[in-house]
C-alpha positions, 0 to 999 in steps of 0.5 A, spaced: 499 499 499 503 507 497 501 513 501 502 520 497 502 527 499 503 533 495 501 541 494 500 545 489 498 551 487 490 553 483 491 557 477 485 561 479 480 560 486 475 556 486 468 557 486 465 553 491 460 550 486 466 547 483 470 545 489 464 541 491 464 538 484 471 536 484 470 533 491 464 529 488 467 526 482 474 525 486 470 521 492 466 517 487 473 515 483 477 514 489 471 510 492 471 505 485 479 505 486 480 504 493 483 510 495 482 514 502 485 521 503 484 528 506 485 535 502 485 541 505 484 548 501 487 554 504 487 560 498 489 557 492 493 552 496 492 544 497 494 540 500 493 532 499 494 525 501 492 519 497 492 512 500 491 505 497 494 500 493 501 503 489 498 503 481 491 507 483 495 512 487 499 512 482 495 513 476 491 517 481 497 522 482 498 522 474 491 524 473 492 530 477 498 532 475 496 533 468 490 537 470 491 544 467 487 547 473 492 547 478 500 548 477 507 547 481 505 540 483 510 537 489 511 531 492 512 531 499 511 524 502 511 518 498 512 512 501 509 504 502 505 503 508 502 498 512 495 501 513 491 506 512 492 513 517 484 515 513 481 509 512 475 511 512 474 517 507 474 516 500 476 523 500 476 528 508 476 535 506 477 542 510 477 549 507 480 555 510 478 562 509 471 559 509 468 562 516 466 556 521 461 557 526 465 553 531 473 552 529 479 555 525 482 551 519 488 550 524 483 547 529 479 543 524 485 539 521 489 538 528 482 534 530 482 531 524 489 528 524 490 528 531 490 519 531 495 519 525 500 516 528 506 518 523 509 524 526 510 527 519 504 526 516 501 529 521 506 535 521 504 536 514 497 537 515 498 542 521 503 547 518 499 546 512 492 548 516 496 554 521 500 558 515 492 557 511 488 558 516 486 566 514 487 564 507 
């Protein structure tokens, strides 16, 4: 099983309806490919982790890399893992810059990643959320 984490920048801000359509499509495709993961959006920056069968992760990342809506894709973490950290999520999602009734992006992401055993993976998400809380 493979886990891949990357960061990218959207060429232009996505409207909420565009982001919702992207999430719905991703969740359907990820479920069919036995992929799980999480996406955090801060302004125009995206931090996403994909995990699952090696070929499914690789194929999905290659498709994402060809998507003209974003650029500057950088792999931050790409390794074999024994177990999933996001086993119950076809694609968990949090977004900065949207007024939350009770918590900041940083607080929401910290709560979501608290159970993750891999400290490096957890640090990528908490650091991203801290930087993009007001994005």
